[in-house]
FIKE-382567 format. One record per atom (N, C-alpha, C): residue number from 1; x, y, z; chain; residue in three letters. Coordinates in steps of 0.1 Angstrom, whole numbers, plus 5000, padded with zeros to 4 digits. Example, Ala and Ser with C-alpha at 12.3 -4.5 7.8 and 13.67 -1.06 7.14 Angstrom:
<r num="1" c1="5132" c2="4943" c3="5078" cadena="A" residuo="ALA"/>
<r num="1" c1="5123" c2="4955" c3="5078" cadena="A" residuo="ALA"/>
<r num="1" c1="5132" c2="4967" c3="5078" cadena="A" residuo="ALA"/>
<r num="2" c1="5128" c2="4978" c3="5071" cadena="A" residuo="SER"/>
<r num="2" c1="5137" c2="4989" c3="5071" cadena="A" residuo="SER"/>
<r num="2" c1="5129" c2="5000" c3="5079" cadena="A" residuo="SER"/>
***
This chain:
<r num="1" c1="1231" c2="6511" c3="2476" cadena="A" residuo="MET"/>
<r num="1" c1="1230" c2="6501" c3="2466" cadena="A" residuo="MET"/>
<r num="1" c1="1246" c2="6499" c3="2464" cadena="A" residuo="MET"/>
<r num="2" c1="1252" c2="6488" c3="2464" cadena="A" residuo="SER"/>
<r num="2" c1="1266" c2="6486" c3="2461" cadena="A" residuo="SER"/>
<r num="2" c1="1267" c2="6483" c3="2448" cadena="A" residuo="SER"/>
<r num="3" c1="1278" c2="6488" c3="2440" cadena="A" residuo="THR"/>
<r num="3" c1="1284" c2="6487" c3="2432" cadena="A" residuo="THR"/>
<r num="3" c1="1295" c2="6473" c3="2433" cadena="A" residuo="THR"/>
<r num="4" c1="1288" c2="6460" c3="2429" cadena="A" residuo="ARG"/>
<r num="4" c1="1295" c2="6449" c3="2430" cadena="A" residuo="ARG"/>
<r num="4" c1="1309" c2="6445" c3="2419" cadena="A" residuo="ARG"/>
<r num="5" c1="1321" c2="6439" c3="2422" cadena="A" residuo="CYS"/>
<r num="5" c1="1325" c2="6436" c3="2411" cadena="A" residuo="CYS"/>
<r num="5" c1="1334" c2="6423" c3="2415" cadena="A" residuo="CYS"/>
<r num="6" c1="1343" c2="6419" c3="2403" cadena="A" residuo="PHE"/>
<r num="6" c1="1350" c2="6408" c3="2404" cadena="A" residuo="PHE"/>
<r num="6" c1="1364" c2="6413" c3="2401" cadena="A" residuo="PHE"/>
<r num="7" c1="1375" c2="6405" c3="2412" cadena="A" residuo="ILE"/>
<r num="7" c1="1386" c2="6406" c3="2407" cadena="A" residuo="ILE"/>
<r num="7" c1="1399" c2="6396" c3="2404" cadena="A" residuo="ILE"/>
<r num="8" c1="1404" c2="6395" c3="2392" cadena="A" residuo="ALA"/>
<r num="8" c1="1407" c2="6379" c3="2392" cadena="A" residuo="ALA"/>
<r num="8" c1="1424" c2="6381" c3="2384" cadena="A" residuo="ALA"/>
<r num="9" c1="1432" c2="6373" c3="2388" cadena="A" residuo="THR"/>
<r num="9" c1="1445" c2="6371" c3="2381" cadena="A" residuo="THR"/>
<r num="9" c1="1447" c2="6358" c3="2370" cadena="A" residuo="THR"/>
<r num="10" c1="1454" c2="6362" c3="2362" cadena="A" residuo="THR"/>
<r num="10" c1="1461" c2="6349" c3="2352" cadena="A" residuo="THR"/>
<r num="10" c1="1472" c2="6351" c3="2351" cadena="A" residuo="THR"/>
<r num="11" c1="1481" c2="6340" c3="2349" cadena="A" residuo="LYS"/>
<r num="11" c1="1495" c2="6340" c3="2343" cadena="A" residuo="LYS"/>
<r num="11" c1="1493" c2="6338" c3="2330" cadena="A" residuo="LYS"/>
<r num="12" c1="1485" c2="6327" c3="2327" cadena="A" residuo="ASP"/>
<r num="12" c1="1489" c2="6321" c3="2314" cadena="A" residuo="ASP"/>
<r num="12" c1="1476" c2="6323" c3="2306" cadena="A" residuo="ASP"/>
<r num="13" c1="1465" c2="6331" c3="2307" cadena="A" residuo="GLU"/>
<r num="13" c1="1451" c2="6331" c3="2301" cadena="A" residuo="GLU"/>
<r num="13" c1="1446" c2="6316" c3="2300" cadena="A" residuo="GLU"/>
<r num="14" c1="1448" c2="6306" c3="2309" cadena="A" residuo="VAL"/>
<r num="14" c1="1440" c2="6291" c3="2305" cadena="A" residuo="VAL"/>
<r num="14" c1="1435" c2="6291" c3="2320" cadena="A" residuo="VAL"/>
<r num="15" c1="1441" c2="6294" c3="2330" cadena="A" residuo="THR"/>
<r num="15" c1="1435" c2="6295" c3="2343" cadena="A" residuo="THR"/>
<r num="15" c1="1436" c2="6308" c3="2351" cadena="A" residuo="THR"/>
<r num="16" c1="1424" c2="6314" c3="2358" cadena="A" residuo="TYR"/>
<r num="16" c1="1419" c2="6322" c3="2363" cadena="A" residuo="TYR"/>
<r num="16" c1="1415" c2="6322" c3="2375" cadena="A" residuo="TYR"/>
<r num="17" c1="1421" c2="6332" c3="2385" cadena="A" residuo="GLN"/>
<r num="17" c1="1414" c2="6330" c3="2402" cadena="A" residuo="GLN"/>
<r num="17" c1="1408" c2="6341" c3="2403" cadena="A" residuo="GLN"/>
<r num="18" c1="1400" c2="6341" c3="2407" cadena="A" residuo="SER"/>
<r num="18" c1="1389" c2="6354" c3="2408" cadena="A" residuo="SER"/>
<r num="18" c1="1383" c2="6353" c3="2425" cadena="A" residuo="SER"/>
<r num="19" c1="1377" c2="6369" c3="2429" cadena="A" residuo="ILE"/>
<r num="19" c1="1373" c2="6370" c3="2437" cadena="A" residuo="ILE"/>
<r num="19" c1="1361" c2="6378" c3="2437" cadena="A" residuo="ILE"/>
<r num="20" c1="1352" c2="6382" c3="2448" cadena="A" residuo="TYR"/>
<r num="20" c1="1337" c2="6388" c3="2450" cadena="A" residuo="TYR"/>
<r num="20" c1="1345" c2="6398" c3="2456" cadena="A" residuo="TYR"/>
<r num="21" c1="1341" c2="6411" c3="2454" cadena="A" residuo="CYS"/>
<r num="21" c1="1342" c2="6425" c3="2462" cadena="A" residuo="CYS"/>
<r num="21" c1="1328" c2="6432" c3="2461" cadena="A" residuo="CYS"/>
<r num="22" c1="1320" c2="6435" c3="2473" cadena="A" residuo="HIS"/>
<r num="22" c1="1309" c2="6438" c3="2472" cadena="A" residuo="HIS"/>
<r num="22" c1="1308" c2="6455" c3="2473" cadena="A" residuo="HIS"/>
<r num="23" c1="1315" c2="6462" c3="2479" cadena="A" residuo="HIS"/>
<r num="23" c1="1314" c2="6478" c3="2478" cadena="A" residuo="HIS"/>
<r num="23" c1="1326" c2="6485" c3="2469" cadena="A" residuo="HIS"/>
<r num="24" c1="1320" c2="6497" c3="2463" cadena="A" residuo="ASP"/>
<r num="24" c1="1328" c2="6504" c3="2454" cadena="A" residuo="ASP"/>
<r num="24" c1="1334" c2="6500" c3="2440" cadena="A" residuo="ASP"/>
<r num="25" c1="1327" c2="6489" c3="2434" cadena="A" residuo="GLY"/>
<r num="25" c1="1332" c2="6484" c3="2424" cadena="A" residuo="GLY"/>
<r num="25" c1="1336" c2="6491" c3="2412" cadena="A" residuo="GLY"/>
<r num="26" c1="1331" c2="6504" c3="2414" cadena="A" residuo="TYR"/>
<r num="26" c1="1333" c2="6512" c3="2397" cadena="A" residuo="TYR"/>
<r num="26" c1="1348" c2="6515" c3="2398" cadena="A" residuo="TYR"/>
<r num="27" c1="1347" c2="6520" c3="2384" cadena="A" residuo="ASP"/>
<r num="27" c1="1360" c2="6525" c3="2377" cadena="A" residuo="ASP"/>
<r num="27" c1="1364" c2="6540" c3="2377" cadena="A" residuo="ASP"/>
<r num="28" c1="1359" c2="6546" c3="2386" cadena="A" residuo="THR"/>
<r num="28" c1="1360" c2="6561" c3="2387" cadena="A" residuo="THR"/>
<r num="28" c1="1361" c2="6566" c3="2401" cadena="A" residuo="THR"/>
<r num="29" c1="1371" c2="6577" c3="2406" cadena="A" residuo="ASP"/>
<r num="29" c1="1369" c2="6583" c3="2419" cadena="A" residuo="ASP"/>
<r num="29" c1="1379" c2="6575" c3="2427" cadena="A" residuo="ASP"/>
<r num="30" c1="1372" c2="6571" c3="2439" cadena="A" residuo="ASN"/>
<r num="30" c1="1376" c2="6564" c3="2448" cadena="A" residuo="ASN"/>
<r num="30" c1="1373" c2="6549" c3="2450" cadena="A" residuo="ASN"/>
<r num="31" c1="1367" c2="6544" c3="2435" cadena="A" residuo="GLY"/>
<r num="31" c1="1362" c2="6532" c3="2434" cadena="A" residuo="GLY"/>
<r num="31" c1="1376" c2="6518" c3="2433" cadena="A" residuo="GLY"/>
<r num="32" c1="1374" c2="6509" c3="2431" cadena="A" residuo="VAL"/>
<r num="32" c1="1380" c2="6496" c3="2430" cadena="A" residuo="VAL"/>
<r num="32" c1="1391" c2="6499" c3="2418" cadena="A" residuo="VAL"/>
<r num="33" c1="1386" c2="6503" c3="2410" cadena="A" residuo="GLY"/>
<r num="33" c1="1394" c2="6502" c3="2396" cadena="A" residuo="GLY"/>
<r num="33" c1="1408" c2="6511" c3="2401" cadena="A" residuo="GLY"/>
<r num="34" c1="1407" c2="6524" c3="2399" cadena="A" residuo="PRO"/>
<r num="34" c1="1416" c2="6533" c3="2408" cadena="A" residuo="PRO"/>
<r num="34" c1="1425" c2="6528" c3="2417" cadena="A" residuo="PRO"/>
<r num="35" c1="1419" c2="6524" c3="2426" cadena="A" residuo="THR"/>
<r num="35" c1="1425" c2="6519" c3="2439" cadena="A" residuo="THR"/>
<r num="35" c1="1433" c2="6507" c3="2434" cadena="A" residuo="THR"/>
<r num="36" c1="1430" c2="6495" c3="2425" cadena="A" residuo="LEU"/>
<r num="36" c1="1439" c2="6485" c3="2423" cadena="A" residuo="LEU"/>
<r num="36" c1="1449" c2="6493" c3="2415" cadena="A" residuo="LEU"/>
<r num="37" c1="1446" c2="6499" c3="2405" cadena="A" residuo="ARG"/>
<r num="37" c1="1459" c2="6505" c3="2397" cadena="A" residuo="ARG"/>
<r num="37" c1="1467" c2="6514" c3="2407" cadena="A" residuo="ARG"/>
<r num="38" c1="1460" c2="6523" c3="2417" cadena="A" residuo="GLN"/>
<r num="38" c1="1472" c2="6530" c3="2426" cadena="A" residuo="GLN"/>
<r num="38" c1="1478" c2="6518" c3="2435" cadena="A" residuo="GLN"/>
<r num="39" c1="1477" c2="6512" c3="2443" cadena="A" residuo="HIS"/>
<r num="39" c1="1481" c2="6503" c3="2453" cadena="A" residuo="HIS"/>
<r num="39" c1="1484" c2="6490" c3="2452" cadena="A" residuo="HIS"/>
<r num="40" c1="1478" c2="6482" c3="2443" cadena="A" residuo="HIS"/>
<r num="40" c1="1477" c2="6467" c3="2439" cadena="A" residuo="HIS"/>
<r num="40" c1="1483" c2="6465" c3="2428" cadena="A" residuo="HIS"/>
<r num="41" c1="1494" c2="6471" c3="2423" cadena="A" residuo="ASN"/>
<r num="41" c1="1498" c2="6471" c3="2408" cadena="A" residuo="ASN"/>
<r num="41" c1="1507" c2="6466" c3="2407" cadena="A" residuo="ASN"/>
<r num="42" c1="1513" c2="6455" c3="2410" cadena="A" residuo="SER"/>
<r num="42" c1="1520" c2="6444" c3="2404" cadena="A" residuo="SER"/>
<r num="42" c1="1514" c2="6430" c3="2407" cadena="A" residuo="SER"/>
<r num="43" c1="1521" c2="6420" c3="2403" cadena="A" residuo="GLU"/>
<r num="43" c1="1516" c2="6403" c3="2403" cadena="A" residuo="GLU"/>
<r num="43" c1="1517" c2="6404" c3="2420" cadena="A" residuo="GLU"/>
<r num="44" c1="1527" c2="6406" c3="2425" cadena="A" residuo="TYR"/>
<r num="44" c1="1529" c2="6401" c3="2439" cadena="A" residuo="TYR"/>
<r num="44" c1="1516" c2="6408" c3="2447" cadena="A" residuo="TYR"/>
<r num="45" c1="1509" c2="6423" c3="2444" cadena="A" residuo="HIS"/>
<r num="45" c1="1502" c2="6426" c3="2454" cadena="A" residuo="HIS"/>
<r num="45" c1="1486" c2="6422" c3="2448" cadena="A" residuo="HIS"/>
<r num="46" c1="1484" c2="6418" c3="2434" cadena="A" residuo="ALA"/>
<r num="46" c1="1472" c2="6413" c3="2430" cadena="A" residuo="ALA"/>
<r num="46" c1="1472" c2="6398" c3="2437" cadena="A" residuo="ALA"/>
<r num="47" c1="1482" c2="6393" c3="2436" cadena="A" residuo="GLU"/>
<r num="47" c1="1479" c2="6376" c3="2439" cadena="A" residuo="GLU"/>
<r num="47" c1="1478" c2="6381" c3="2454" cadena="A" residuo="GLU"/>
<r num="48" c1="1486" c2="6383" c3="2462" cadena="A" residuo="ASN"/>
<r num="48" c1="1483" c2="6387" c3="2478" cadena="A" residuo="ASN"/>
<r num="48" c1="1468" c2="6391" c3="2482" cadena="A" residuo="ASN"/>
<r num="49" c1="1459" c2="6398" c3="2473" cadena="A" residuo="LEU"/>
<r num="49" c1="1449" c2="6407" c3="2473" cadena="A" residuo="LEU"/>
<r num="49" c1="1437" c2="6391" c3="2469" cadena="A" residuo="LEU"/>
<r num="50" c1="1441" c2="6386" c3="2459" cadena="A" residuo="ILE"/>
<r num="50" c1="1431" c2="6375" c3="2455" cadena="A" residuo="ILE"/>
<r num="50" c1="1433" c2="6361" c3="2464" cadena="A" residuo="ILE"/>
<r num="51" c1="1443" c2="6361" c3="2470" cadena="A" residuo="ALA"/>
<r num="51" c1="1446" c2="6351" c3="2481" cadena="A" residuo="ALA"/>
<r num="51" c1="1435" c2="6350" c3="2492" cadena="A" residuo="ALA"/>
<r num="52" c1="1435" c2="6365" c3="2496" cadena="A" residuo="LEU"/>
<r num="52" c1="1424" c2="6366" c3="2509" cadena="A" residuo="LEU"/>
<r num="52" c1="1411" c2="6358" c3="2504" cadena="A" residuo="LEU"/>
<r num="53" c1="1404" c2="6357" c3="2495" cadena="A" residuo="GLY"/>
<r num="53" c1="1394" c2="6352" c3="2489" cadena="A" residuo="GLY"/>
<r num="53" c1="1383" c2="6369" c3="2491" cadena="A" residuo="GLY"/>
<r num="54" c1="1370" c2="6362" c3="2490" cadena="A" residuo="ASP"/>
<r num="54" c1="1360" c2="6374" c3="2489" cadena="A" residuo="ASP"/>
<r num="54" c1="1364" c2="6384" c3="2497" cadena="A" residuo="ASP"/>
<r num="55" c1="1359" c2="6397" c3="2491" cadena="A" residuo="ILE"/>
<r num="55" c1="1362" c2="6406" c3="2501" cadena="A" residuo="ILE"/>
<r num="55" c1="1349" c2="6417" c3="2501" cadena="A" residuo="ILE"/>
<r num="56" c1="1349" c2="6426" c3="2511" cadena="A" residuo="SER"/>
<r num="56" c1="1336" c2="6437" c3="2514" cadena="A" residuo="SER"/>
<r num="56" c1="1339" c2="6448" c3="2507" cadena="A" residuo="SER"/>
<r num="57" c1="1352" c2="6455" c3="2510" cadena="A" residuo="PHE"/>
<r num="57" c1="1358" c2="6462" c3="2505" cadena="A" residuo="PHE"/>
<r num="57" c1="1375" c2="6465" c3="2499" cadena="A" residuo="PHE"/>
<r num="58" c1="1381" c2="6473" c3="2492" cadena="A" residuo="VAL"/>
<r num="58" c1="1393" c2="6476" c3="2493" cadena="A" residuo="VAL"/>
<r num="58" c1="1393" c2="6489" c3="2492" cadena="A" residuo="VAL"/>
<r num="59" c1="1402" c2="6497" c3="2500" cadena="A" residuo="GLN"/>
<r num="59" c1="1400" c2="6513" c3="2498" cadena="A" residuo="GLN"/>
<r num="59" c1="1416" c2="6515" c3="2503" cadena="A" residuo="GLN"/>
<r num="60" c1="1428" c2="6521" c3="2490" cadena="A" residuo="GLY"/>
<r num="60" c1="1438" c2="6519" c3="2492" cadena="A" residuo="GLY"/>
<r num="60" c1="1447" c2="6506" c3="2498" cadena="A" residuo="GLY"/>
<r num="61" c1="1455" c2="6507" c3="2507" cadena="A" residuo="GLU"/>
<r num="61" c1="1458" c2="6494" c3="2511" cadena="A" residuo="GLU"/>
<r num="61" c1="1451" c2="6488" c3="2522" cadena="A" residuo="GLU"/>
<r num="62" c1="1437" c2="6493" c3="2523" cadena="A" residuo="THR"/>
<r num="62" c1="1428" c2="6489" c3="2537" cadena="A" residuo="THR"/>
<r num="62" c1="1419" c2="6478" c3="2528" cadena="A" residuo="THR"/>
<r num="63" c1="1422" c2="6465" c3="2532" cadena="A" residuo="VAL"/>
<r num="63" c1="1412" c2="6458" c3="2528" cadena="A" residuo="VAL"/>
<r num="63" c1="1405" c2="6450" c3="2539" cadena="A" residuo="VAL"/>
<r num="64" c1="1392" c2="6447" c3="2535" cadena="A" residuo="CYS"/>
<r num="64" c1="1382" c2="6440" c3="2545" cadena="A" residuo="CYS"/>
<r num="64" c1="1375" c2="6425" c3="2540" cadena="A" residuo="CYS"/>
<r num="65" c1="1385" c2="6414" c3="2545" cadena="A" residuo="ALA"/>
<r num="65" c1="1381" c2="6405" c3="2539" cadena="A" residuo="ALA"/>
<r num="65" c1="1372" c2="6395" c3="2546" cadena="A" residuo="ALA"/>
<r num="66" c1="1360" c2="6390" c3="2535" cadena="A" residuo="TYR"/>
<r num="66" c1="1349" c2="6382" c3="2547" cadena="A" residuo="TYR"/>
<r num="66" c1="1355" c2="6370" c3="2556" cadena="A" residuo="TYR"/>
<r num="67" c1="1365" c2="6363" c3="2550" cadena="A" residuo="HIS"/>
<r num="67" c1="1371" c2="6356" c3="2559" cadena="A" residuo="HIS"/>
<r num="67" c1="1377" c2="6355" c3="2572" cadena="A" residuo="HIS"/>
<r num="68" c1="1392" c2="6365" c3="2566" cadena="A" residuo="ARG"/>
<r num="68" c1="1402" c2="6368" c3="2576" cadena="A" residuo="ARG"/>
<r num="68" c1="1393" c2="6379" c3="2585" cadena="A" residuo="ARG"/>
<r num="69" c1="1387" c2="6388" c3="2581" cadena="A" residuo="ASP"/>
<r num="69" c1="1382" c2="6402" c3="2588" cadena="A" residuo="ASP"/>
<r num="69" c1="1370" c2="6395" c3="2595" cadena="A" residuo="ASP"/>
<r num="70" c1="1361" c2="6390" c3="2594" cadena="A" residuo="ARG"/>
<r num="70" c1="1344" c2="6386" c3="2596" cadena="A" residuo="ARG"/>
<r num="70" c1="1344" c2="6374" c3="2601" cadena="A" residuo="ARG"/>
<r num="71" c1="1352" c2="6362" c3="2598" cadena="A" residuo="GLY"/>
<r num="71" c1="1351" c2="6349" c3="2599" cadena="A" residuo="GLY"/>
<r num="71" c1="1341" c2="6342" c3="2594" cadena="A" residuo="GLY"/>
<r num="72" c1="1339" c2="6347" c3="2581" cadena="A" residuo="ASP"/>
<r num="72" c1="1330" c2="6340" c3="2574" cadena="A" residuo="ASP"/>
<r num="72" c1="1335" c2="6327" c3="2566" cadena="A" residuo="ASP"/>
<r num="73" c1="1329" c2="6318" c3="2565" cadena="A" residuo="SER"/>
<r num="73" c1="1334" c2="6301" c3="2562" cadena="A" residuo="SER"/>
<r num="73" c1="1342" c2="6303" c3="2550" cadena="A" residuo="SER"/>
<r num="74" c1="1355" c2="6299" c3="2552" cadena="A" residuo="TRP"/>
<r num="74" c1="1366" c2="6299" c3="2537" cadena="A" residuo="TRP"/>
<r num="74" c1="1359" c2="6290" c3="2524" cadena="A" residuo="TRP"/>
<r num="75" c1="1351" c2="6281" c3="2528" cadena="A" residuo="ASP"/>
<r num="75" c1="1344" c2="6272" c3="2518" cadena="A" residuo="ASP"/>
<r num="75" c1="1336" c2="6282" c3="2509" cadena="A" residuo="ASP"/>
<r num="76" c1="1334" c2="6293" c3="2517" cadena="A" residuo="GLN"/>
<r num="76" c1="1320" c2="6301" c3="2507" cadena="A" residuo="GLN"/>
<r num="76" c1="1329" c2="6314" c3="2502" cadena="A" residuo="GLN"/>
<r num="77" c1="1341" c2="6317" c3="2508" cadena="A" residuo="THR"/>
<r num="77" c1="1351" c2="6328" c3="2503" cadena="A" residuo="THR"/>
<r num="77" c1="1361" c2="6326" c3="2497" cadena="A" residuo="THR"/>
<r num="78" c1="1366" c2="6316" c3="2494" cadena="A" residuo="GLN"/>
<r num="78" c1="1381" c2="6312" c3="2488" cadena="A" residuo="GLN"/>
<r num="78" c1="1380" c2="6316" c3="2473" cadena="A" residuo="GLN"/>
<r num="79" c1="1388" c2="6318" c3="2469" cadena="A" residuo="PRO"/>
<r num="79" c1="1392" c2="6321" c3="2454" cadena="A" residuo="PRO"/>
<r num="79" c1="1385" c2="6314" c3="2444" cadena="A" residuo="PRO"/>
<r num="80" c1="1376" c2="6319" c3="2433" cadena="A" residuo="ARG"/>
<r num="80" c1="1372" c2="6310" c3="2426" cadena="A" residuo="ARG"/>
<r num="80" c1="1382" c2="6305" c3="2414" cadena="A" residuo="ARG"/>
<r num="81" c1="1383" c2="6294" c3="2407" cadena="A" residuo="ILE"/>
<r num="81" c1="1393" c2="6291" c3="2396" cadena="A" residuo="ILE"/>
<r num="81" c1="1380" c2="6289" c3="2386" cadena="A" residuo="ILE"/>
<r num="82" c1="1386" c2="6293" c3="2373" cadena="A" residuo="THR"/>
<r num="82" c1="1377" c2="6291" c3="2361" cadena="A" residuo="THR"/>
<r num="82" c1="1389" c2="6290" c3="2350" cadena="A" residuo="THR"/>
<r num="83" c1="1386" c2="6285" c3="2341" cadena="A" residuo="ARG"/>
<r num="83" c1="1394" c2="6276" c3="2332" cadena="A" residuo="ARG"/>
<r num="83" c1="1395" c2="6283" c3="2317" cadena="A" residuo="ARG"/>
<r num="84" c1="1386" c2="6294" c3="2317" cadena="A" residuo="SER"/>
<r num="84" c1="1386" c2="6305" c3="2303" cadena="A" residuo="SER"/>
<r num="84" c1="1379" c2="6318" c3="2308" cadena="A" residuo="SER"/>
<r num="85" c1="1383" c2="6329" c3="2297" cadena="A" residuo="GLN"/>
<r num="85" c1="1381" c2="6340" c3="2303" cadena="A" residuo="GLN"/>
<r num="85" c1="1366" c2="6342" c3="2299" cadena="A" residuo="GLN"/>
<r num="86" c1="1359" c2="6335" c3="2289" cadena="A" residuo="PRO"/>
<r num="86" c1="1346" c2="6335" c3="2289" cadena="A" residuo="PRO"/>
<r num="86" c1="1337" c2="6330" c3="2299" cadena="A" residuo="PRO"/>
<r num="87" c1="1345" c2="6317" c3="2306" cadena="A" residuo="GLU"/>
<r num="87" c1="1339" c2="6312" c3="2319" cadena="A" residuo="GLU"/>
<r num="87" c1="1339" c2="6324" c3="2334" cadena="A" residuo="GLU"/>
<r num="88" c1="1350" c2="6329" c3="2330" cadena="A" residuo="LEU"/>
<r num="88" c1="1353" c2="6340" c3="2337" cadena="A" residuo="LEU"/>
<r num="88" c1="1342" c2="6352" c3="2341" cadena="A" residuo="LEU"/>
<r num="89" c1="1339" c2="6356" c3="2328" cadena="A" residuo="PHE"/>
<r num="89" c1="1331" c2="6365" c3="2326" cadena="A" residuo="PHE"/>
<r num="89" c1="1315" c2="6360" c3="2331" cadena="A" residuo="PHE"/>
<r num="90" c1="1312" c2="6349" c3="2325" cadena="A" residuo="ALA"/>
<r num="90" c1="1299" c2="6342" c3="2331" cadena="A" residuo="ALA"/>
<r num="90" c1="1299" c2="6346" c3="2345" cadena="A" residuo="ALA"/>
<r num="91" c1="1310" c2="6339" c3="2355" cadena="A" residuo="LEU"/>
<r num="91" c1="1308" c2="6339" c3="2366" cadena="A" residuo="LEU"/>
<r num="91" c1="1304" c2="6351" c3="2373" cadena="A" residuo="LEU"/>
<r num="92" c1="1312" c2="6363" c3="2367" cadena="A" residuo="ALA"/>
<r num="92" c1="1312" c2="6377" c3="2374" cadena="A" residuo="ALA"/>
<r num="92" c1="1298" c2="6379" c3="2371" cadena="A" residuo="ALA"/>
<r num="93" c1="1290" c2="6375" c3="2358" cadena="A" residuo="LYS"/>
<r num="93" c1="1279" c2="6384" c3="2358" cadena="A" residuo="LYS"/>
<r num="93" c1="1268" c2="6374" c3="2365" cadena="A" residuo="LYS"/>
<r num="94" c1="1271" c2="6360" c3="2367" cadena="A" residuo="ALA"/>
<r num="94" c1="1261" c2="6352" c3="2379" cadena="A" residuo="ALA"/>
<r num="94" c1="1260" c2="6360" c3="2389" cadena="A" residuo="ALA"/>
<r num="95" c1="1272" c2="6365" c3="2393" cadena="A" residuo="CYS"/>
<r num="95" c1="1270" c2="6373" c3="2409" cadena="A" residuo="CYS"/>
<r num="95" c1="1267" c2="6385" c3="2409" cadena="A" residuo="CYS"/>
<r num="96" c1="1261" c2="6391" c3="2398" cadena="A" residuo="ASP"/>
<r num="96" c1="1260" c2="6405" c3="2397" cadena="A" residuo="ASP"/>
<r num="96" c1="1270" c2="6415" c3="2396" cadena="A" residuo="ASP"/>
<r num="97" c1="1280" c2="6410" c3="2396" cadena="A" residuo="ALA"/>
<r num="97" c1="1291" c2="6420" c3="2394" cadena="A" residuo="ALA"/>
<r num="97" c1="1289" c2="6430" c3="2381" cadena="A" residuo="ALA"/>
<r num="98" c1="1290" c2="6443" c3="2383" cadena="A" residuo="GLN"/>
<r num="98" c1="1290" c2="6452" c3="2373" cadena="A" residuo="GLN"/>
<r num="98" c1="1306" c2="6458" c3="2364" cadena="A" residuo="GLN"/>
<r num="99" c1="1316" c2="6452" c3="2375" cadena="A" residuo="TYR"/>
<r num="99" c1="1329" c2="6454" c3="2366" cadena="A" residuo="TYR"/>
<r num="99" c1="1334" c2="6440" c3="2369" cadena="A" residuo="TYR"/>
<r num="100" c1="1347" c2="6442" c3="2361" cadena="A" residuo="LEU"/>
<r num="100" c1="1355" c2="6428" c3="2364" cadena="A" residuo="LEU"/>
<r num="100" c1="1372" c2="6436" c3="2361" cadena="A" residuo="LEU"/>
<r num="101" c1="1377" c2="6435" c3="2369" cadena="A" residuo="TYR"/>
<r num="101" c1="1390" c2="6439" c3="2370" cadena="A" residuo="TYR"/>
<r num="101" c1="1400" c2="6425" c3="2367" cadena="A" residuo="TYR"/>
<r num="102" c1="1407" c2="6426" c3="2359" cadena="A" residuo="LEU"/>
<r num="102" c1="1418" c2="6413" c3="2355" cadena="A" residuo="LEU"/>
<r num="102" c1="1431" c2="6416" c3="2353" cadena="A" residuo="LEU"/>
<r num="103" c1="1439" c2="6413" c3="2361" cadena="A" residuo="PHE"/>
<r num="103" c1="1454" c2="6417" c3="2362" cadena="A" residuo="PHE"/>
<r num="103" c1="1462" c2="6406" c3="2353" cadena="A" residuo="PHE"/>
<r num="104" c1="1464" c2="6410" c3="2340" cadena="A" residuo="LYS"/>
<r num="104" c1="1475" c2="6403" c3="2335" cadena="A" residuo="LYS"/>
<r num="104" c1="1485" c2="6410" c3="2326" cadena="A" residuo="LYS"/>
<r num="105" c1="1494" c2="6403" c3="2325" cadena="A" residuo="GLN"/>
<r num="105" c1="1505" c2="6409" c3="2317" cadena="A" residuo="GLN"/>
<r num="105" c1="1512" c2="6422" c3="2324" cadena="A" residuo="GLN"/>
<r num="106" c1="1510" c2="6420" c3="2337" cadena="A" residuo="GLY"/>
<r num="106" c1="1520" c2="6434" c3="2341" cadena="A" residuo="GLY"/>
<r num="106" c1="1506" c2="6445" c3="2344" cadena="A" residuo="GLY"/>
<r num="107" c1="1495" c2="6444" c3="2342" cadena="A" residuo="GLU"/>
<r num="107" c1="1485" c2="6454" c3="2343" cadena="A" residuo="GLU"/>
<r num="107" c1="1471" c2="6449" c3="2347" cadena="A" residuo="GLU"/>
<r num="108" c1="1464" c2="6461" c3="2350" cadena="A" residuo="TRP"/>
<r num="108" c1="1451" c2="6456" c3="2355" cadena="A" residuo="TRP"/>
<r num="108" c1="1442" c2="6461" c3="2340" cadena="A" residuo="TRP"/>
<r num="109" c1="1435" c2="6453" c3="2338" cadena="A" residuo="HIS"/>
<r num="109" c1="1421" c2="6453" c3="2324" cadena="A" residuo="HIS"/>
<r num="109" c1="1409" c2="6456" c3="2331" cadena="A" residuo="HIS"/>
<r num="110" c1="1402" c2="6466" c3="2331" cadena="A" residuo="SER"/>
<r num="110" c1="1390" c2="6467" c3="2337" cadena="A" residuo="SER"/>
<r num="110" c1="1379" c2="6467" c3="2324" cadena="A" residuo="SER"/>
<r num="111" c1="1366" c2="6457" c3="2327" cadena="A" residuo="PHE"/>
<r num="111" c1="1352" c2="6458" c3="2319" cadena="A" residuo="PHE"/>
<r num="111" c1="1344" c2="6461" c3="2327" cadena="A" residuo="PHE"/>
<r num="112" c1="1334" c2="6467" c3="2319" cadena="A" residuo="LYS"/>
<r num="112" c1="1320" c2="6471" c3="2325" cadena="A" residuo="LYS"/>
<r num="112" c1="1312" c2="6461" c3="2324" cadena="A" residuo="LYS"/>
<r num="113" c1="1304" c2="6451" c3="2327" cadena="A" residuo="LEU"/>
<r num="113" c1="1297" c2="6439" c3="2325" cadena="A" residuo="LEU"/>
<r num="113" c1="1283" c2="6445" c3="2323" cadena="A" residuo="LEU"/>
***
């Protein structure tokens, strides 16, 4: 069974861009949380990751993006825009995400949903 998560960024805490990640979404060991903090821990890296759209997994610097790597439709995998943090959390929960990772103010924040 997969541990799903959402990965999001915000610059102004009003608009949020987010993507879905299907595998290893947990915040321990080799999960998405430690990977984001170790390998994608800057605004530049966070924004580039989000720009890929939904992903199957992220391990270290390796990312398998549904559109880029598997040819899935961009319309179905592009980053989602939400207009508030509660809306972002509701979207993540609606997609059965167990964790949400939010890059804001220069660091990753993790939330267990």
